[in-house]
N, C-alpha and C positions, 0 to 999 in steps of 0.2 A: 325733487332733490332732497326734500326734508327727511324722508325715511332713510336715505343713504348718508346723512350727515352724522358724524360720530362725536362732534365736539360738545362741550358743556354749554349750558344755557346761562344767561345772566341771572335768571331766577335761582339757579343752583349756587352761583357765586355770591349771591346776596344773603346767604345764610349768616354772614357777618358783614359789618360795614366795610365798604371798600375804601382804600386810601384815596385821598382827594385827587392825586395825579391820575390814578387809574379811572376813577369816575369821570373826570374831565376828558380823558382820552376817549373813553367809550362814547360820551356825549358828542364829542367832535366827530368821531367816525359815523355815528348815526345821523348827525346833522348833514355831513357830506352826502350820505345816501339819500336823504330826503331832498337836498338841494338838487342832486342829479335826477331824482324821480320827477321833481317839479319841472325841470328843464325838458324832460321827455314827455310831459303832459300826463304823468301818472298821478294817481290820487295820493292823498295824505292819510294818516291814520292815527289812532291812539297807539302809543308805544307800550308794549307789554313785555316784561322781562322774560317770559317763557317763549317769546318769538325771536329772541336775540341769542344767536349762537356765536361761537368763537372759532375762527379757522386755525389752521396749523401754525400760523405766524402770530396768533393772539389777537387778530383784528376782529372787532364786532361785526357780525353779519346779520342783517335783518331779513327775516323770511316773510314773505307773502304780501307786503305792502297793502294790507287790508283786504286781501282777496277773500279770506275766511268770512270776515264781517260782511262784505258785499254779497257773497253767495248766500249767507243767511238772510239778508234783507230781501234779496231777489226771490228766494224760495218762500219767504213770508208775504210776498206781494207788497212790500212797503216802499218800493222804488218807483219814482216817476221819472221826469226828465232831468231832475236836478242831480248833478254829480256830487254835490255836497252830501246828499242823502246816502250815497255809497261810501264816500271816503272821508268826509269832514273837510275842515279848512286848514290853511297854514297856521292860523292863530291857535286852533285846537291842538294841532300836532305840536307846536312850540310849547304850549302849556303842558301837554303830556310829557314832553322831553324834560321840562322843569321838574315835574312830579317824579319822574324816573331818576333824575339826578339827585333829588332830595332823598329818595328811597335808597339809592346806592350809598350815599354818604352816611345815612343813619342806620342802615342795616335793620336788624330786628327791633331796634327802638323806634322805628318809624311807625306812627299810628295814624291811619287814614282819617280817624275821627277827631284828631287833635287840631287845634287852630294852626294855620300855616305859619303865622308869625312866631308862635311858640316853637314849632319844629325848626324853623330857620335859625332861631336863637341858639339851637344846639350845635350849629356848625361852628367849629373853632376858627377857621380861616376867614378873616373879614372879607377878603376879595371874593372868595367862593360864596360866602353868605350873601353879598350884594348881587352876585350873578344869579343865584337862586331866587332872590327877591325880585329881580327883573322878570323872571318867568311867572312868579306866583303871587306876589304881594299886591294888594290893591293900592292904587295911587302911584305905583312905580312905572317908569318908562319901559314899556314892553318891547320885546324884539318884534319887528314887523316882518322880517324875512329870514330865511335860513342863511343867506349870504351875510346878513348883519350879525347873526349869532356866530358864524364861523370866524368873522373878523374879530369879534370880542374874545372868542376862545383862543385864537392865535396869540393873544396878548399874555397868556399864561405861560410862563417859562416851563412849568411842569409838563405841559402838553408837547412843546417842542422837543423836550428830552425823550418823552415816551414815543412820539411819532418817529423820531430819528432812529431809536432802537428797533422799532418794528420794521422800518424801511431797510435797515441793515440786515435783519434776519431774512426778510423777504428776498432781498438781492442775493444773499448767500444761498438760498434754496433754489434760485433760478438756474 
């Protein structure tokens, strides 16, 4: 399906910092995808902006669920009986989602070499800063599951407004 997909990637959209409501909406949509994948016993993965596309309704769509990474590891002979070797853990995927959210919020000012607490300090919205801290800062109470993260994200009014708008567009297209 990937060669037939004509939408833009998240990497392309991150040429500039995304508004907080858009970054939260994308994080919510990706978290829903990972929650579903986990319920289907599919693996987790590191979240990469060039593997995230947007459909015609503007929803984030994650391609491959780590299939590229798994194929590379299999071809390199680095895989045993451990599924973690192929896909990683929920905790690693949640951390990766937090990194991606921070990158979306900071855009080109994001510096992978900078200290996480310094990067988090650049986030204007206190609630969003605390959310990112839960993903990335040492000593913070981490998200344990995708369901827990979804519950937290639903508390943001900005997401409800964005999701309602997307559902309205999708219903109109049906």
